[in-house]
N, C-alpha and C positions, 0 to 999 in steps of 0.2 A: 424513349420515344414522346415526344410532349405532343399531346393532340387536345383538341376541342371535345368538350364531353356533351352529352344528350340525354334527355328522360323523354319517354313515351308515355302518354295516358292514354288508354284505350276504353272507350265507354260504351254503356249499352247493357241494359238488364239482360237483353237475349243471349249475351255472350255469358255471363254468369250464371244464366240457367242452362245452358249447355245446349241451347236450340241454334245457336249459331258459332262458327269456331272463328278465332281471331287469325286471321290471316295478315292484317296489317303491320303489326309489330315485325313480324319476319322481314316483309317488305323494306320496313323503313330499317331496320338493323342492316340488311345486305346494303342499302344504299349508302347509308351513312359509313359503314366501313369503307366503300369504294371512295368515298369523299373526305377520307381521313378523320372522322369524328367518331369518337368512342361511345357507343351507347352502354350507358351505366346502369340504368334501371327502366322496368316496364312495369305499370301500375294499370290494373284493370278496375273500373269501378262502376255501380249500377247508375241507373238516371235519376235516383233523387238526388235532389238540389244540394242538401246537407254534405252527402259524400262527394259528390264533384266538385263542391268548394272547398272541403278539407283538401282533398287530392290536390287540387289545383295551387291552393295556397303552400302546400307542402314542396310540390315541385319548383314553381316559380321562386320560392326561399331558400331552394336547396344548393344553389350554389352552381347548379349546369348553366353552360351556356347558350343551351338550346331545350327547350321542351316542345314538343309536336305532340297535338293532340287528334283523336281520329273519332268521328262519329259526333251525333247530337247536333247536327246542323239544319234538320229539317223544318217544316213549318206548324209542326204540331207543340202542344204544350209540352211535352217532355223531351224537345231538343233546346237544352239551355246551354249548351257549351261556350257559346260566343258571349253569352249574358255572364256566366261565370269567370271567362277569362277579362272581359272588360273590369269585373269588379276585382278580381286577383291582382290586375297591371294597375289599378288607380285609375282607371280611364270611364267617363261616361259613353254609353252607346249614342250613337248619331247614324241618322240615316244618310248613307251614300248613293246618291242619286244615280251615278253610273252604274251601281251594281242593280238598284231597283230597275233601270230602264233594260237591263241584259235579262236579268230575271224574267221580267215581265213579258216580253218579246219571246223568252222560253215557254213560259206557262200559256201564253195565249195560242202558240203553236199545239201545245200539246191538249188544251180544250177544245181546238177546232177539229184535230185528229180524233179525238174521244167523244165529240159531240155533247160537250158539257159547257154550262155557262162559265165565261171567264173569269165573270165577277166573284163566283165562288173560290178562285185560286189566287186573286188580288191581295187579301190579306196576309195570306202566307208567304207571298212575295214579298211583301213589304218587312214582314217578320226576318225574313233571310237575309235583307239588305242592310239590316241594322249591324254596324260594327263598331269595335271600340274607337274613340277618336284618335286620329293619327294613324290608323293601321293602313297597311296596305292591302288590296284587296286583288284576289287571284280569281280570274275567270273559273265559272264553275264548268264541271262536266256534265252534270244533271242541271239541279236548279239552285244546289248549294255551293256558293261561292266560298273559297279558301282566304284566310286572312293571316297576315305578318304583322305582329305586334312588336316592335322595335323595343328593346330597352337592355338593363343588365344583363337580364335573361331574355333572349327573343322567343317569342311565342309563336308557332305556327299551327293554325287551325285547319285541319282536313277534315271532308267529308268520309263517312263510314264505310259505304259501299267500295270493296276493294278497286274495282276499276274505277271509280272514279277518284278513290285517292291516290292510284298510280298518276293519273294525268294530272291533277291539282298539284301534287307534289313535285312532278316534272318542272310545271311553271315555277313553284316555290325555288326551287333549285337555281333556275336562272334568273332569279330575280335579283338586282343589286342589294336588297336589304342583307341577304345572307352571303355577299359575298366575302366578307371578312371572317365567317364562321367556318366555311369550308376549306379545307386544307389540302394538300397534295395527297394522293391515293399512297397509303404506306407501301413498300415494296413486300412481297409476300413469296414465301416458299411454300409449296403445297404437296403434301405427300398424301393418296389415298391407299389404304392398306387394306386387303381382303383376309379375312377368315383368321385374324390374330386378335388376341383379347385385348379389350382398352387398356386393362391394368398392365398387361406386357409391355404396350407401349410405352405408357406412363414411366414404367420402371426404366426402361432405356433412356429417357427423356431425362430423368433425373440422373442417371449414372453420367451422361453426358454434361451435366453441369445447370441444365436447365435454362432458366430466364436471366441467370445472374449477370449477363452481360449487356442486359439491357434490350432484348429482345421480349415480343409478347407472343406466347404461344398459345393456342386453343388444341384441345384434344378431343373431339367428339365423335362416340360412338353411334350408328345408325344402320340398321337394315344390314348386318353382318360386316360393317365396313368400319375401319376408325378414320377419320378425315385430322389430318395435322396440318394446321395453317400457322407458319411462322412469320409473325411481321415485323420490319425492322426497318429502321431509317439509315440515311446515307453512312452513319458510324458505325452501325451495328451490322454491317454486311457480312464480315469475317465471322462473327459469331453466329449469324443465322445459317449460313452456309456449313458451318461446323456441324450445328445441331441436325440439320437436314440430311447433310450426308453421312452422319453417323447412323442416324435411324434408317436411312435407306440401307446401309451396308449390313445392318443388322440381322433386317427383315427381307433382304433379296428380293425376290421375283414377288414376295405377297404385295410388295410395293408397285400396283399395278399402273399407276398413274400418278403424274406431278404436274396437273394442270387444274382448271375448273370445269373442264367437261364431266358432264354425268357419267355414269355408267351407260345407259340407255343413249346417249349421244354416241359414246365410243363406239358402241355394238352398230348402231346404224351407219355411222362413218366407216367404221370397217368392213361392213357387208356392201356398202356402194363403192368403196374402192376396189373390190374385188368383182364387182358386176354379180355379185350373190343376190339371193331373195331368200326369205323366211318366212315360214309358217309355223303356228303354234297349235297342240291339243293339249288342253288344259283341264284336268278333272278338279283337284281341290283348289286351284287359283282361279279357275273357270274365268279365264280372260286377262287377269293383272299383267300378264309378262306382255301379252299384244297391246295392252292399254299403255304400257309404260314406253314400248317402241312408238306407239303413235303418237305420243305426247311430244315426238322431237319433230320439229320442223323438216321437210323433207322426206321422211319415213317412208312415203309411199314408194320411193326409188327401191327399196329393200322389202317391206313388209305386203306381202300376199294377202293374209288375211290367219284366221284363227277359228278354233273349234272348242267351245264350252263343253268337253265330251265329261258331263258330271256322270250320268246314267250308264250303265253297262251296255245298254242297247245302244247308246249314241255310240260309244267308243266301237262297238262293232259295226254298227249300219252306215255310220258316216266316215269314220276313220280308217275301218278295215282290221280293227284288232280281233284275231280270231278268239270264237266263244271258249273254244277247248284251251286257249292259253290263260283265259281269265279263270275257267274252271279249274285250271291246274295250279295256278300260282296265287290266284286272288288278283282283284283289281288293284291291290296295293301292292305292286312289286315291281324289282328291277327289269324283268321281263315284259312287263304290260307297259311300263314307261319307255323302254325300246320300242316296243311295237306301235303306241302312239306317234313317236318321233318319225318312225320309219313309214308309219301309214299317213300321216299329215304331209309328208314331203312328197309322196306318191300320188297323193289324190290332189295337192295342189301344185305340183310340178314346182315345186322349189327346191332350192340347193341346200337350204339348210332347215331341219324339223326339229321342233322342241317338243318332247312330251313330259308330262307332269302328272304325279298322282301320290295320293298321300292322305292321311288322317288329320284332317284340321281341326276337331272336334268341337266343343267339349265331350261329346259323345261318340259313340263308335269304334273306341278302341279295344285292344284286347292285350293278352300277354303277350302273345307272338308279334302284333302289329300293333304298339301304342300309340295314344295321341301325339301327335307331332311327327311320325315318322313319314318321311317324304322320298320318294324315289323320281330323280330326275334324269332325263336321258335328251342329248345333242345329238345329232346325227346330220353331217356334212357329206360331200362329193368323195372325199377318201378316208375321213376320221370320224370318230365319235367319242364325245364324252358322256360320262356317266357318275351320278354322284347319290348315296344314301345318305340320309341325314335324319337324326330327331333333333327338331326344333323346340327348344321351350317356349312358355307363354301361352297366352290365349289365342282364340282361333285366328284372330286379325294378326298377329304375330307371326304364326305359322305360315298363313299364305304369304303375307308380306316378304318373309325371307325365303320363302320359297320360290317366290319369284325373282329375287336378286340373286340367289344361288343360281338359278337357271340363266339370267343373263351372265354372270360370271362365266358358265360353262360354254356358252357362245362366244364370249371373248376368249376363253382358253382355247377353242378350237379356230377361230381366227388368227391367234398369235403363233398357232403351230402350222398354220398353212403356207 
C-alpha cells in the first residue's frame, strides 16, 4: 500500500516535565490514519529555541509529505513555533491583517468579560497574527490561529490545547491546501481479542504469513485486550481477509468484536437494546467502571449510578453487604463481590449489578490475598458471571485491568441472555 507520510512535533516544556500529558499526537495519529496518511514519527521537544529549531529542521528536511506541530502559538515570549517554522521553511514573518482583526475582536471580548484593559492584550494579538509569508491562516478556536505552510513538505501549525487543536485541525483537513495530501481511507479488518496474550496473537499472525502480501498490520495490547488492525488496498483484500479469518478461527470466542466500537460502547448498546439498566458497587476501582460507562454518549439510557464502596462500613450501610459475610470471608473475596453486585442491584433497582473488590497495592497484601488479587461479580436477571484474577503491575494497572475485566463480564452476561 502506497500512502503519504507524516511526522508530528509536540512542543511544550510542561509535557517533558510530566505536568501535562500529550493527547494531541494520538488525536492526529487516528485522524491521519483515517485519511490514508501514515504517521511515521512523533517528536516532543521543550520550549527552548535551539531545541525547537533543530527538531523542525530535521523533520522538514526528513522527506515527509506532511509535518504537523502542536503548541507554542500563544502570545508570550516562549511561544516560538510559528517563528521557527518560518525559519525552517525559509520564509519571512509577515503580519496577516485578517488574522489580526479576528484575534483583536476575540481579545476585546475577553477583556470586556474580565474587566481588563484591552490595550494590555493587543501586543500579544499582533504577535499571534504574524505568519510565514505565503501561508494559509486557519481561524482560531481560542486566540491562536493555525497555519498551513505549503512546500515540498507541507507544514501545519496547530495550537496546543487539545480542544483547540481538534477544531483547528478540522479546518485544516477541509482546506484545499491539504487536498492532494489526503488519500482515501484504507480498508481495514479489525479484531478485538479478550484475554489472549499479545505474543500468542503475534505468533499466529506470523504462522499465517504476516504482511508478506502487502497488507499493513498493527497488533496492540492494552487493558487485557489485543487489537489487531489489518490495513489494505484494493489489491490486498484477499490477503487481508485470509489473515483476519485465520486469526479469528484460531481464537474463537476470544475474538469478541470486529469493529471500531469500544468495549464500553458495546456494553451500553447491549444494555439499551434489551431495555436493561446497570449499577456498580466498586471497592478497589472506586468508580472506574461507572466512569467508563458514563463516557459513552447516551449512557443515561442504561447507567443508573454507582457506589464507591471502599470502606467496609460503606459496603454494609449503603450496599447492604452483611457484616458477618465480611467477617467470615474478608472484604476481598468472591462472596463479598457477589454481595456487592446483588446489593447494588437491589438498592438501585437495576437489572444488572456489578461488584468489584480487590487489593490494588502497593501495600495491603498478604500471603493468602496478595497485591493484585481481584474478585469481580456481575449479576443479571437470570444469570451471573464471576471472575477471580491476580493482575500484575502497579496500582493503576490493577485498577484499570479490573475495570476492563468487569466490563467484559457484563458483555458475557449480555451475550448469554
